N, CA and C of each residue as an Amber inpcrd file, in Angstrom:
protein
   621
-114.0670000-100.6310000-123.1890000-114.7500000 -99.3770000-123.8330000
-115.1970000 -98.4680000-122.6320000-114.7630000 -97.1410000-122.7740000
-115.0640000 -96.2150000-121.6790000-116.4530000 -95.6960000-121.7560000
-117.0800000 -95.4540000-120.6210000-118.4030000 -94.8280000-120.5800000
-118.2810000 -93.4170000-120.1110000-118.8370000 -92.5210000-120.9170000
-118.8090000 -91.0620000-120.6070000-120.2110000 -90.6170000-120.1280000
-120.2500000 -90.0800000-118.9260000-121.5360000 -89.5790000-118.4010000
-121.6320000 -88.0600000-118.7310000-122.7040000 -87.6490000-119.3850000
-122.9090000 -86.3170000-119.6840000-124.1710000 -85.8090000-119.0120000
-124.1670000 -84.4350000-118.6700000-125.2550000 -83.8370000-117.9740000
-125.5690000 -82.5230000-118.7430000-126.3900000 -82.6400000-119.8370000
-126.7120000 -81.4740000-120.6180000-127.5930000 -80.4860000-119.8360000
-127.4180000 -79.1820000-120.0320000-128.1900000 -78.1340000-119.2970000
-129.7170000 -78.2550000-119.7480000-130.5530000 -78.0860000-118.7980000
-131.9970000 -78.0990000-119.0980000-132.5030000 -76.7160000-119.5130000
-133.6300000 -76.6920000-120.1850000-134.2160000 -75.3720000-120.6640000
-134.6230000 -74.5190000-119.4640000-134.3900000 -73.2750000-119.5950000
-134.8300000 -72.3450000-118.5670000-135.9330000 -71.3930000-119.0010000
-135.8290000 -70.8530000-120.2210000-136.7940000 -69.9360000-120.6590000
-136.6300000 -69.6860000-122.2180000-137.6630000 -69.2070000-122.8160000
-137.5040000 -68.7420000-124.2410000-137.0280000 -67.2520000-124.1660000
-136.2330000 -66.8900000-125.1570000-135.6950000 -65.6090000-125.2550000
-136.4190000 -64.7010000-126.2580000-135.6410000 -63.8280000-126.9010000
-136.1630000 -62.9610000-127.9210000-136.4760000 -63.7540000-129.3200000
-137.1900000 -63.0480000-130.1460000-137.3850000 -63.5290000-131.4990000
-136.8690000 -62.5060000-132.4550000-136.4670000 -63.0730000-133.6450000
-135.8300000 -62.1480000-134.6520000-136.5790000 -62.4810000-135.9950000
-136.8180000 -61.4290000-136.7780000-137.4430000 -61.5230000-138.0930000
-136.6590000 -60.6680000-139.1280000-136.3340000 -61.3100000-140.2020000
-135.6690000 -60.5880000-141.3060000-136.3020000 -60.9910000-142.6240000
-136.8350000 -60.0230000-143.4040000-137.5250000 -60.2970000-144.5960000
-136.6670000 -60.5940000-145.7950000-137.0720000 -61.5470000-146.6600000
-136.3870000 -61.8180000-147.9290000-136.7050000 -60.6450000-148.8550000
-135.7630000 -60.2580000-149.6580000-135.9220000 -59.0250000-150.4950000
-136.6150000 -59.2420000-151.7810000-137.0240000 -60.4590000-152.0820000
-137.6710000 -60.7680000-153.3850000-138.9940000 -59.9900000-153.4150000
-139.3460000 -59.4120000-154.5500000-140.5580000 -58.6160000-154.7730000
-141.6510000 -59.4390000-155.5020000-141.3300000 -60.6140000-155.8780000
-142.3640000 -61.4280000-156.6830000-142.9380000 -62.5900000-155.8580000
-142.5590000 -62.6960000-154.5670000-143.1210000 -63.7650000-153.6510000
-142.2780000 -64.9920000-153.7150000-141.2320000 -65.0410000-154.5770000
-140.3490000 -66.2230000-154.5950000-139.1560000 -66.0500000-153.6650000
-138.6660000 -67.1090000-153.1210000-137.6060000 -67.0850000-152.2160000
-136.2800000 -66.7660000-152.9090000-135.5040000 -65.8170000-152.4230000
-134.2640000 -65.4620000-153.1470000-133.0550000 -65.7030000-152.2600000
-133.1390000 -65.7810000-151.0030000-131.9970000 -66.0130000-150.1390000
-131.2150000 -64.7030000-149.8500000-131.7930000 -63.5930000-150.4210000
-131.1680000 -62.2330000-150.1910000-132.0900000 -61.5120000-149.2020000
-131.5180000 -60.9820000-148.1280000-132.3490000 -60.5080000-146.9960000
-132.1660000 -59.0090000-146.8120000-133.0890000 -58.4560000-146.2090000
-133.0940000 -57.0390000-145.7810000-131.9420000 -56.7440000-144.8870000
-131.4740000 -55.5460000-144.8740000-130.3060000 -55.1930000-143.9470000
-130.8710000 -55.0310000-142.4990000-132.2130000 -54.9580000-142.3820000
-132.8550000 -54.7320000-141.0880000-133.2840000 -56.0110000-140.4730000
-132.8680000 -56.3560000-139.2850000-133.3380000 -57.5070000-138.5070000
-134.1520000 -56.9730000-137.3330000-135.3680000 -57.3770000-137.1920000
-136.2410000 -56.9080000-136.0830000-136.2070000 -57.9660000-134.9250000
-135.9420000 -57.3570000-133.7660000-135.9300000 -58.1270000-132.4640000
-137.0270000 -57.6810000-131.6130000-137.8830000 -58.6220000-131.0360000
-138.8760000 -58.3260000-130.1520000-138.7920000 -59.3750000-128.9880000
-139.0270000 -58.8760000-127.7410000-139.0410000 -59.7590000-126.5520000
-140.4350000 -59.8770000-126.0620000-141.3130000 -60.5420000-126.8340000
-142.7520000 -60.6230000-126.6070000-143.1440000 -62.0930000-126.4790000
-142.2680000 -63.0380000-126.4840000-142.6060000 -64.4820000-126.7000000
-143.0120000 -65.0960000-125.3170000-144.1430000 -65.7220000-125.3080000
-144.5500000 -66.4880000-124.0760000-144.1030000 -67.9730000-124.2470000
-144.3050000 -68.5030000-125.4920000-143.9130000 -69.9020000-125.6910000
-143.7730000 -70.1310000-127.1910000-142.9610000 -71.1960000-127.4760000
-142.7160000 -71.5550000-128.9100000-142.8350000 -73.0740000-129.0120000
-143.6230000 -73.5400000-129.8490000-143.8030000 -75.0010000-130.1130000
-143.3870000 -75.2930000-131.6030000-142.4080000 -76.1580000-131.7170000
-141.8900000 -76.5060000-133.0340000-142.2400000 -77.9980000-133.3600000
-142.9050000 -78.1440000-134.5230000-143.3770000 -79.4960000-134.8760000
-142.9020000 -79.7720000-136.3580000-142.1210000 -80.8970000-136.4350000
-141.6810000 -81.3070000-137.6990000-142.7700000 -82.0630000-138.4930000
-142.8960000 -81.7520000-139.7520000-143.8680000 -82.5390000-140.6240000
-143.0280000 -83.5970000-141.3330000-142.9460000 -84.7320000-140.7280000
-142.0920000 -85.7910000-141.2320000-142.9000000 -86.8260000-141.9870000
-142.2790000 -87.4450000-143.0800000-142.9300000 -88.4620000-143.7780000
-141.9750000 -89.6510000-143.7310000-142.5710000 -90.8020000-143.3430000
-141.8110000 -92.0600000-143.2570000-142.4230000 -93.1130000-144.1620000
-141.6180000 -93.6410000-145.0920000-142.0130000 -94.5980000-146.0420000
-141.2710000 -95.8480000-145.9310000-141.9420000 -96.9820000-145.6380000
-141.2690000 -98.2730000-145.4890000-141.0240000 -98.9090000-146.7950000
-139.8440000 -99.4570000-147.1100000-139.5100000-100.1300000-148.3170000
-139.4980000-101.6940000-147.9940000-140.3730000-102.3510000-148.6800000
-140.5270000-103.8420000-148.4070000-139.7490000-104.6850000-149.3870000
-139.2380000-105.8230000-148.9130000-138.6290000-106.7710000-149.7870000
-138.6480000-108.1250000-149.0750000-138.8720000-109.1940000-149.7830000
-138.9210000-110.5390000-149.1960000-139.8680000-110.5910000-148.0700000
-140.9180000-109.8670000-148.0890000-141.9430000-109.8970000-147.0290000
-141.6040000-109.2010000-145.7050000-140.4840000-108.4140000-145.6940000
-140.0600000-107.7480000-144.5050000-139.8260000-106.2370000-144.8940000
-139.7120000-105.4000000-143.8420000-139.3340000-104.0370000-144.0420000
-137.8460000-103.9330000-144.2350000-137.3430000-103.6640000-145.3950000
-135.9530000-103.6970000-145.7200000-135.3050000-102.3850000-145.2690000
-136.0260000-101.2750000-145.4670000-135.4430000 -99.9760000-145.0980000
-136.6460000 -99.0150000-144.8710000-136.3990000 -97.9080000-144.2270000
-137.3770000 -96.8710000-144.0520000-136.8530000 -95.5100000-144.5120000
-137.5090000 -94.8910000-145.4500000-137.0740000 -93.5600000-145.9050000
-137.8220000 -92.4990000-145.0840000-136.9940000 -91.6640000-144.5260000
-137.6380000 -90.5420000-143.6780000-137.2250000 -89.2110000-144.2470000
-138.1610000 -88.2970000-144.2300000-137.8830000 -86.9340000-144.7590000
-138.7960000 -85.9080000-144.0350000-138.2950000 -84.6950000-143.8820000
-139.0330000 -83.6740000-143.2410000-139.3260000 -82.6580000-144.2680000
-140.6200000 -82.4410000-144.5910000-140.9990000 -81.5900000-145.7010000
-141.0610000 -80.0560000-145.2770000-141.4560000 -79.8700000-144.0050000
-141.5070000 -78.5540000-143.4480000-141.6090000 -78.6910000-141.9680000
-141.5120000 -77.4380000-141.2720000-141.6600000 -77.3700000-139.8560000
-142.6710000 -76.3290000-139.5020000-143.5570000 -76.6370000-138.5460000
-144.4310000 -75.6590000-138.0790000-143.9840000 -75.0210000-136.7490000
-143.9620000 -73.7220000-136.7220000-143.5340000 -72.9660000-135.4980000
-144.7270000 -72.2150000-135.0070000-145.1330000 -72.6250000-133.8240000
-146.3300000 -71.8850000-133.2510000-145.8150000 -71.0730000-132.0450000
-146.0190000 -69.7490000-132.2380000-145.4200000 -68.7930000-131.3440000
-146.5360000 -68.0590000-130.6030000-146.5890000 -68.1630000-129.2480000
-147.5340000 -67.4050000-128.4490000-146.8610000 -66.1140000-128.0210000
-147.5230000 -64.9860000-128.2710000-146.9780000 -63.7420000-127.9740000
-147.9290000 -62.8290000-127.1840000-147.3860000 -61.9020000-126.4500000
-148.1950000 -60.9920000-125.6470000-148.4630000 -59.7270000-126.4600000
-147.7230000 -59.5550000-127.5020000-147.9080000 -58.4030000-128.4360000
-147.0930000 -58.6970000-129.6900000-147.4730000 -57.8880000-130.7910000
-146.6420000 -58.1500000-132.0000000-146.7390000 -56.8000000-132.7830000
-145.6220000 -56.3600000-133.4150000-145.6850000 -55.1350000-134.1600000
-146.7230000 -55.1470000-135.2890000-147.5530000 -54.1730000-135.3580000
-148.7020000 -54.2470000-136.3660000-148.1380000 -54.1680000-137.7780000
-147.1250000 -53.3040000-138.0350000-146.5470000 -53.1930000-139.4480000
-145.8630000 -54.5040000-139.8700000-145.2630000 -55.1860000-138.9330000
-144.5670000 -56.3880000-139.2480000-145.5060000 -57.5300000-139.6180000
-146.5800000 -57.6100000-138.6940000-147.6010000 -58.6380000-138.9820000
-148.2410000 -58.4110000-140.3450000-148.6030000 -57.0880000-140.6820000
-149.2300000 -56.8390000-141.9090000-148.3730000 -57.2130000-143.0920000
-147.0160000 -56.9560000-142.9570000-146.0770000 -57.3820000-144.0520000
-146.0620000 -58.8570000-144.2070000-146.0390000 -59.5720000-143.0470000
-146.0260000 -61.0730000-143.0820000-147.2970000 -61.6600000-143.7420000
-148.4070000 -60.8940000-143.5810000-149.6540000 -61.3770000-144.1410000
-149.8300000 -60.9690000-145.6070000-148.9380000 -60.1450000-146.0660000
-149.1270000 -59.6330000-147.4370000-150.1520000 -58.5810000-147.6160000
-150.4740000 -57.8940000-146.4920000-151.4810000 -56.8600000-146.4740000
-150.9340000 -55.6080000-147.2030000-151.8330000 -54.7430000-147.5790000
-151.4680000 -53.4940000-148.2060000-151.5020000 -52.3780000-147.1660000
-150.3460000 -51.6810000-146.9980000-150.2360000 -50.5650000-146.0820000
-149.9170000 -49.2970000-146.8600000-150.9020000 -48.3480000-146.8030000
-150.6620000 -47.1040000-147.5580000-149.9000000 -46.0520000-146.7270000
-149.5080000 -44.9690000-147.3830000-148.6760000 -43.9400000-146.6980000
-149.4210000 -43.2570000-145.6320000-150.7370000 -43.4000000-145.6100000
-151.5370000 -42.7150000-144.5460000-151.7840000 -43.6730000-143.4100000
-151.2240000 -44.8790000-143.4240000-151.4150000 -45.8270000-142.2300000
-152.5590000 -46.7760000-142.4530000-153.2960000 -46.6640000-143.4990000
-154.3970000 -47.6390000-143.6510000-153.8470000 -48.9760000-144.0570000
-154.3520000 -50.0360000-143.4020000-153.9450000 -51.4150000-143.6480000
-155.1600000 -52.0890000-144.2660000-155.0130000 -52.5340000-145.5140000
-156.0990000 -53.3790000-146.1390000-155.6480000 -54.8560000-146.1030000
-156.5080000 -55.6540000-145.4370000-156.1270000 -57.0400000-145.0850000
-157.0830000 -58.0030000-145.6250000-156.6480000 -59.2900000-145.8460000
-157.5260000 -60.3200000-146.3090000-157.6690000 -60.4520000-147.7740000
-156.9160000 -59.6330000-148.5430000-157.0930000 -59.7210000-150.0120000
-156.1820000 -60.6870000-150.6670000-155.7100000 -60.3910000-151.8870000
-154.9880000 -61.3200000-152.6130000-153.4570000 -61.0370000-152.5510000
-153.0390000 -60.3230000-151.5040000-151.5910000 -60.0160000-151.3280000
-150.7520000 -61.3090000-151.1980000-149.5150000 -61.1980000-151.6470000
-148.6120000 -62.3340000-151.5970000-147.8800000 -62.2940000-150.3000000
-147.8520000 -63.3700000-149.5400000-147.1470000 -63.3890000-148.2860000
-145.7070000 -63.6660000-148.6220000-144.8470000 -62.7220000-148.0900000
-143.3810000 -62.8840000-148.3970000-142.6810000 -63.8950000-147.5050000
-141.5390000 -64.3440000-147.9710000-140.6320000 -65.2190000-147.2440000
-139.8760000 -64.3430000-146.2380000-139.5400000 -64.9190000-145.1010000
-138.6720000 -64.1820000-144.1190000-137.8890000 -65.2360000-143.3040000
-136.8560000 -64.7740000-142.7260000-136.1260000 -65.6270000-141.7710000
-136.6320000 -65.4040000-140.3950000-136.8000000 -66.4960000-139.6580000
-137.2860000 -66.3960000-138.3090000-136.2390000 -66.9470000-137.3560000
-135.8360000 -66.1910000-136.3570000-134.8850000 -66.6600000-135.3480000
-135.4400000 -66.6370000-133.9520000-134.9830000 -67.5880000-133.1470000
-135.4810000 -67.6520000-131.7470000-134.2990000 -68.0610000-130.8680000
-134.5410000 -67.7580000-129.6000000-133.4380000 -68.0570000-128.5660000
-134.0370000 -68.9220000-127.5070000-133.3010000 -69.9530000-127.1250000
-133.6850000 -70.8090000-125.9720000-132.5780000 -70.6960000-124.9460000
-132.9720000 -70.1770000-123.7840000-131.9690000 -70.0240000-122.6910000
-131.9380000 -71.2230000-121.8740000-130.7060000 -71.7410000-121.5570000
-130.5810000 -72.9770000-120.8050000-129.9480000 -72.6930000-119.3870000
-130.0020000 -73.6320000-118.5690000-129.3840000 -73.4650000-117.2350000
-127.8570000 -73.3410000-117.3440000-127.3000000 -72.7520000-116.3630000
-125.8160000 -72.5570000-116.2390000-125.3490000 -71.5400000-117.2460000
-126.1660000 -70.6330000-117.6920000-125.7710000 -69.6020000-118.6150000
-125.6070000 -70.0850000-120.0800000-126.0440000 -71.2040000-120.3620000
-125.8910000 -71.6580000-121.8100000-127.1010000 -71.2280000-122.5850000
-126.8920000 -71.2780000-123.9130000-127.8930000 -70.6670000-124.8090000
-127.9340000 -71.3910000-126.0980000-129.1270000 -71.4790000-126.7270000
-129.2780000 -72.1570000-128.0680000-129.8680000 -71.0020000-128.9460000
-129.1870000 -70.8030000-130.1130000-129.5240000 -69.8330000-131.0560000
-129.9510000 -70.4670000-132.3560000-131.1230000 -70.1460000-132.8700000
-131.6740000 -70.8420000-134.0790000-132.1540000 -69.8350000-135.1290000
-131.8560000 -70.1840000-136.3110000-132.3780000 -69.4250000-137.4830000
-133.1720000 -70.3850000-138.3530000-134.3150000 -70.0030000-138.8270000
-135.1790000 -70.7180000-139.7690000-135.1350000 -69.7920000-141.0140000
-134.2790000 -69.9340000-141.9710000-134.0690000 -68.9980000-143.0250000
-135.1740000 -68.7990000-144.0670000-136.0060000 -69.7840000-144.2010000
-137.0630000 -69.7150000-145.2200000-138.4290000 -70.0010000-144.6000000
-139.1130000 -68.9660000-144.3140000-140.4020000 -69.0890000-143.5940000
-141.4670000 -68.2530000-144.2670000-142.6970000 -68.6250000-143.9930000
-143.8860000 -67.8580000-144.3790000-144.8820000 -67.9430000-143.2520000
-145.6400000 -66.8630000-143.1170000-146.7230000 -66.9200000-142.0690000
-147.8530000 -67.8410000-142.5830000-148.2630000 -68.7670000-141.7040000
-149.4340000 -69.6720000-142.0320000-150.7340000 -69.1050000-141.5820000
-150.7900000 -68.6790000-140.3360000-151.9640000 -68.1060000-139.7610000
-151.6150000 -67.3320000-138.4600000-152.5900000 -66.4850000-138.0540000
-152.3960000 -65.7720000-136.7690000-153.8030000 -65.5820000-136.1300000
-153.7860000 -65.5770000-134.8650000-155.0670000 -65.3320000-134.1490000
-155.0850000 -63.9900000-133.5190000-156.2970000 -63.4620000-133.2950000
-156.4640000 -62.1150000-132.7290000-157.6430000 -62.0830000-131.7870000
-157.4100000 -62.3380000-130.5190000-158.4880000 -62.5120000-129.5500000
-158.3230000 -61.3920000-128.4470000-159.4400000 -60.6690000-128.2120000
-159.4900000 -59.6630000-127.1860000-160.5700000 -59.9040000-126.2090000
-160.1770000 -59.8350000-124.9330000-161.1410000 -60.0740000-123.8950000
-161.3910000 -58.7390000-123.0280000-162.5560000 -58.6930000-122.3470000
-162.8060000 -57.5540000-121.5480000-161.8690000 -57.4360000-120.3140000
-161.6290000 -56.2070000-119.8510000-160.7770000 -56.0100000-118.6830000
-161.5680000 -56.3150000-117.4600000-160.9410000 -57.0090000-116.5680000
-161.5880000 -57.4040000-115.2950000-160.8570000 -56.6820000-114.1160000
-161.2380000 -56.9550000-112.9000000-160.6770000 -56.2730000-111.7780000
-159.2100000 -56.6010000-111.5340000-158.8640000 -57.8270000-111.8100000
-157.4900000 -58.2780000-111.7430000-156.8650000 -58.4180000-113.1580000
-155.6000000 -58.1350000-113.2960000-155.0360000 -58.0800000-114.6250000
-154.8910000 -59.5740000-115.1280000-155.2770000 -59.6990000-116.4020000
-155.1200000 -61.0560000-117.0910000-154.4010000 -60.8620000-118.4350000
-153.3850000 -61.6260000-118.6310000-152.6590000 -61.5310000-119.8780000
-153.5550000 -61.9500000-121.0550000-153.4150000 -61.2420000-122.1880000
-154.0840000 -61.5430000-123.3860000-153.0740000 -61.7920000-124.4560000
-153.1120000 -63.0500000-124.9360000-152.0760000 -63.4550000-125.9230000
-152.6440000 -63.8080000-127.2980000-151.8160000 -63.7500000-128.2760000
-152.1780000 -64.1780000-129.6300000-151.1790000 -65.2560000-130.0480000
-151.4790000 -65.9930000-131.0850000-150.6590000 -67.0260000-131.5850000
-150.3460000 -66.7380000-133.0420000-149.0110000 -66.8050000-133.3840000
-148.5180000 -66.6640000-134.7170000-148.0150000 -68.0260000-135.1750000
-148.5530000 -68.5790000-136.2620000-148.0970000 -69.8800000-136.7370000
-147.2810000 -69.6140000-138.0510000-146.0540000 -70.0590000-138.0010000
-145.1020000 -69.9580000-139.0840000-144.7340000 -71.3320000-139.6460000
-144.6780000 -71.3800000-141.0190000-144.2400000 -72.5510000-141.5990000
-142.7590000 -72.3310000-142.1780000-141.8400000 -73.2310000-141.7790000
-140.5220000 -73.1570000-142.2270000-140.1840000 -74.1840000-143.2310000
-139.4770000 -73.8940000-144.3380000-139.1880000 -74.7380000-145.3970000
-137.6990000 -74.9690000-145.5580000-137.3230000 -76.0270000-146.3660000
-136.0030000 -76.2310000-146.6480000-135.3750000 -75.0520000-147.4650000
-134.1770000 -74.6360000-147.1580000-133.5670000 -73.4920000-147.7960000
-132.3810000 -73.7830000-148.6800000-131.9140000 -75.0300000-148.6940000
-130.7450000 -75.3600000-149.5200000-130.9320000 -76.6900000-150.1950000
-129.9410000 -77.1370000-150.9030000-130.0440000 -78.3240000-151.7160000
-130.0650000 -79.5810000-150.8560000-129.5240000 -79.4660000-149.6280000
-129.5440000 -80.6090000-148.6730000-130.8300000 -80.6210000-147.9510000
-131.7730000 -79.7540000-148.2030000-133.1110000 -79.7160000-147.6570000
-133.0490000 -79.4690000-146.1950000-132.1250000 -78.6430000-145.6800000
-132.0150000 -78.1960000-144.3400000-133.0740000 -77.1730000-144.0700000
-133.6070000 -77.2040000-142.9190000-134.6630000 -76.2160000-142.5610000
-134.1860000 -75.2010000-141.5100000-133.2990000 -75.5930000-140.6370000
-132.8220000 -74.7900000-139.4950000-131.3390000 -74.7460000-139.5000000
-130.8100000 -73.5760000-139.0380000-129.3840000 -73.3730000-138.7500000
-129.2610000 -73.0510000-137.3380000-128.5110000 -73.7540000-136.4760000
-128.4800000 -73.4050000-135.0690000-127.0670000 -73.6830000-134.4790000
-126.8340000 -73.0560000-133.3510000-125.6050000 -73.3610000-132.5320000
-126.1230000 -73.4470000-131.0050000-125.3370000 -74.1890000-130.2930000
-125.6310000 -74.4110000-128.8550000-124.3660000 -74.2330000-128.0350000
-124.4570000 -73.3060000-127.1110000-123.2010000 -72.9660000-126.3810000
-122.7550000 -74.0480000-125.4130000-123.6680000 -75.0920000-125.2020000
-123.2270000 -76.2390000-124.4110000-122.4210000 -77.2380000-125.1700000
-122.2680000 -76.9800000-126.4900000-121.5120000 -77.8980000-127.3390000
-120.0030000 -77.4820000-127.3170000-119.1420000 -78.4620000-127.3750000
-117.7390000 -78.1790000-127.3670000-117.2250000 -77.4800000-128.5730000
-118.0810000 -77.5680000-129.6440000-117.7000000 -76.9390000-130.9140000
-118.2490000 -75.4780000-131.1160000-118.8880000 -74.9680000-130.0210000
-119.4700000 -73.5730000-130.0870000-118.4270000 -72.6290000-130.3800000
-118.5740000 -71.7640000-131.3550000-117.5060000 -70.8510000-131.7470000
-117.2070000 -69.7840000-130.6540000-115.8950000 -69.6690000-130.3600000
-115.5210000 -68.6950000-129.3110000-115.8120000 -67.2630000-129.8390000
-116.3310000 -66.4430000-128.9420000-116.6430000 -65.0570000-129.2940000
-117.9420000 -64.8470000-129.8470000-118.6950000 -65.9020000-130.1550000
-120.0570000 -65.6760000-130.6890000-121.0480000 -65.2880000-129.6710000
-121.8640000 -64.2120000-129.9350000-122.8430000 -63.7360000-129.0690000
-124.1970000 -63.8010000-129.7470000-125.2520000 -63.6840000-128.9950000
-126.6170000 -63.5690000-129.5900000-126.7290000 -62.4260000-130.5690000
-126.1350000 -61.3050000-130.1840000-126.2570000 -60.1790000-131.1350000
-125.4880000 -60.4350000-132.4530000-124.3450000 -61.0560000-132.4260000
-123.6820000 -61.3550000-133.6470000-124.3330000 -62.4270000-134.3980000
-124.9090000 -63.4450000-133.8240000-125.5860000 -64.5800000-134.5340000
-126.8150000 -64.0310000-135.2570000-127.5020000 -63.1060000-134.6620000
-128.7540000 -62.5910000-135.3210000-128.5610000 -61.2860000-136.0670000
-127.2850000 -60.9660000-136.3150000-126.9950000 -59.7690000-137.1140000
-127.5830000 -59.8340000-138.5300000-127.6600000 -61.0610000-139.0640000
-128.2010000 -61.3760000-140.3230000-128.4840000 -62.9070000-140.3640000
-129.3930000 -63.3660000-141.1890000-129.6280000 -64.8210000-141.2120000
-128.4050000 -65.6270000-141.5400000-128.2490000 -66.7980000-140.8620000
-127.1670000 -67.6640000-141.0290000-127.6090000 -68.9100000-141.8650000
-127.0490000 -69.0670000-142.9580000-127.3770000 -70.2580000-143.8640000
-126.2480000 -71.1860000-144.0450000-125.0040000 -70.7390000-143.9910000
-123.8260000 -71.5400000-144.1910000-122.7850000 -71.3530000-143.0730000
-121.7840000 -72.2880000-143.1090000-120.6760000 -72.1480000-142.2170000
-119.8970000 -70.9190000-142.4600000-119.9090000 -70.4490000-143.6450000
-119.2010000 -69.1440000-143.9500000-119.9220000 -67.9830000-143.3350000
-121.2570000 -68.0440000-143.3500000-122.0700000 -66.9560000-142.6510000
-121.7550000 -66.9610000-141.2240000-121.5850000 -68.1350000-140.5820000
-121.2900000 -68.2200000-139.1610000-119.9210000 -67.7090000-138.8640000
-118.9290000 -67.9960000-139.6560000-117.5790000 -67.4170000-139.5130000
-117.5820000 -65.9860000-139.5890000-118.3640000 -65.3980000-140.5970000
-118.5310000 -63.9760000-140.7250000-119.1740000 -63.3850000-139.5170000
-120.1670000 -64.0160000-138.9800000-120.8830000 -63.4790000-137.7740000
-119.8930000 -63.3890000-136.6090000-119.0910000 -64.4650000-136.3640000
-118.2220000 -64.5250000-135.2220000-117.1390000 -63.3990000-135.3590000
-116.6790000 -63.1490000-136.5600000-115.6530000 -62.0870000-136.7880000
-116.2410000 -60.6970000-136.7850000-117.5840000 -60.5720000-136.9690000
-118.2470000 -59.3310000-136.9350000-118.1340000 -58.5880000-138.2930000
-117.7670000 -59.3540000-139.3560000-117.6280000 -58.7610000-140.6580000
-118.9420000 -58.8200000-141.4800000
């Protein structure tokens, strides 16, 4: 039996983030998205945590099997800035035509697709879409200015849910994989949320 030694590229930095809102007006997830995808390069760090449930199945006094499932995924994003209108929409706030934002009420927080980029060594890249997300919480901390510049960051916490019958939560590609589609770029992948292999084929062709 042959032994194959592999040396996968290590992470180098986080890249841009992408947001595309679900078009449903009643707060339910529809899987139909806005034509506009927002890209911002404000990310300091991203921490992804799966909320997994493991249940042991016992028989004859032993663990016969273990059932594992992931109910949702928490995405904690540290940012140096964030578009005010986008955050207000994610929070379900009311924004009137005069620019007044009414926040903290009974507004419905909409679903949206969240995308992120992980840049790897040797020019490789990992592109990820979380098609069904909602804002869980956000922080807003401001400090006084001192003699030397100090970064002030906020944290956006997003909860990603299963978006299809198979209970998948994320759709991703990795350019270090031999199966990475030829001709696929970051711009094409994030042109619209990717949910299926047909969506990916369409993204590669630019259609």
